[in-house]
BAVOBA-683677 format. One line per field, with one value per residue (C-alpha): residue number from 1; x, y, z. Coordinates in Angstrom, 3 decimals. Each point is the difference from the previous one (the first is absolute). Layout:
<filos>
seq: (NUM_...)
u: (X_...)
v: (Y_...)
w: (Z_...)
</filos>
This chain:
<filos>
seq: (1_2_3_4_5_6_7_8_9_10_11_12_13_14_15_16_17_18_19_20_21_22_23_24_25_26_27_28_29_30_31_32_33_34_35_36_37_38_39_40_41_42_43_44_45_46_47_48_49_50_51_52_53_54_55_56_57_58_59_60_61_62_63_64_65_66_67_68_69_70_71_72_73_74)
u: (25.509_1.689_3.529_0.054_-1.284_2.018_3.405_-1.791_0.077_3.356_1.204_-0.747_0.984_3.474_0.045_-0.547_3.171_1.732_-0.683_0.755_4.062_0.394_-0.421_1.859_3.058_-0.747_0.267_2.806_2.118_-1.386_1.663_3.512_2.179_-2.203_-0.819_2.078_0.554_-3.425_-0.245_-0.041_-2.740_-2.599_1.252_-0.987_-3.420_-0.608_1.430_-2.168_-3.625_0.862_0.621_-2.872_-1.682_0.753_-0.254_-3.897_-0.600_1.795_-2.781_-3.104_1.406_-0.496_-3.232_-1.437_1.722_-2.269_0.490_0.797_2.739_1.678_1.091_1.503_2.674_3.829)
v: (20.522_1.735_0.121_-3.293_-2.334_1.574_-0.818_-3.203_-0.739_1.675_-2.822_-2.535_0.667_1.178_-3.480_-2.096_1.269_0.486_-3.711_-0.345_0.920_-0.934_-3.309_1.117_0.357_-2.825_-1.841_1.456_-0.793_-3.645_0.413_1.118_0.695_-0.287_4.101_1.147_3.533_0.601_-0.478_3.589_0.966_-2.852_1.086_3.682_-0.608_-1.898_2.916_2.152_-1.972_-0.385_3.272_1.204_-2.129_0.687_3.522_-0.242_-1.771_2.288_2.591_-2.616_-0.049_3.986_0.577_-3.131_1.666_1.259_4.433_0.699_-2.322_1.136_3.301_-2.685_-1.434_0.237)
w: (-90.649_3.129_0.859_1.756_-1.976_-3.175_2.029_1.159_-4.171_-0.245_2.371_-1.285_-3.008_1.628_2.038_-2.659_-1.939_2.476_0.267_-3.383_0.067_3.408_-2.137_-3.059_2.046_1.470_-2.706_-1.140_2.936_-0.535_-3.337_0.388_-1.466_-2.842_-0.618_2.912_-2.074_0.715_3.719_0.677_-2.498_0.841_4.625_-1.115_-0.905_2.704_2.486_-1.975_-0.012_4.059_0.040_-1.382_1.845_3.616_-1.385_-0.482_2.916_1.936_-1.715_0.991_3.812_-0.180_-1.921_2.426_3.523_1.911_-0.280_3.494_0.266_-3.234_1.934_2.531_-1.902_1.676)
</filos>
């Protein structure tokens, strides 16, 4: 498996993890004020999942970018 294929597999897993974290945060919001003390932990988990997903997307974009354009970025 090459780098691009590996990144695409990672993106699938990270996307599923981010979606689950988003759903967990949504579920928590619907149950408030029950478990209000876990807001920060659940929100941090969602933030971390989406942050990692975005980093991997940028990494894949850089791999897929034509070589000549990489040096022309502002």
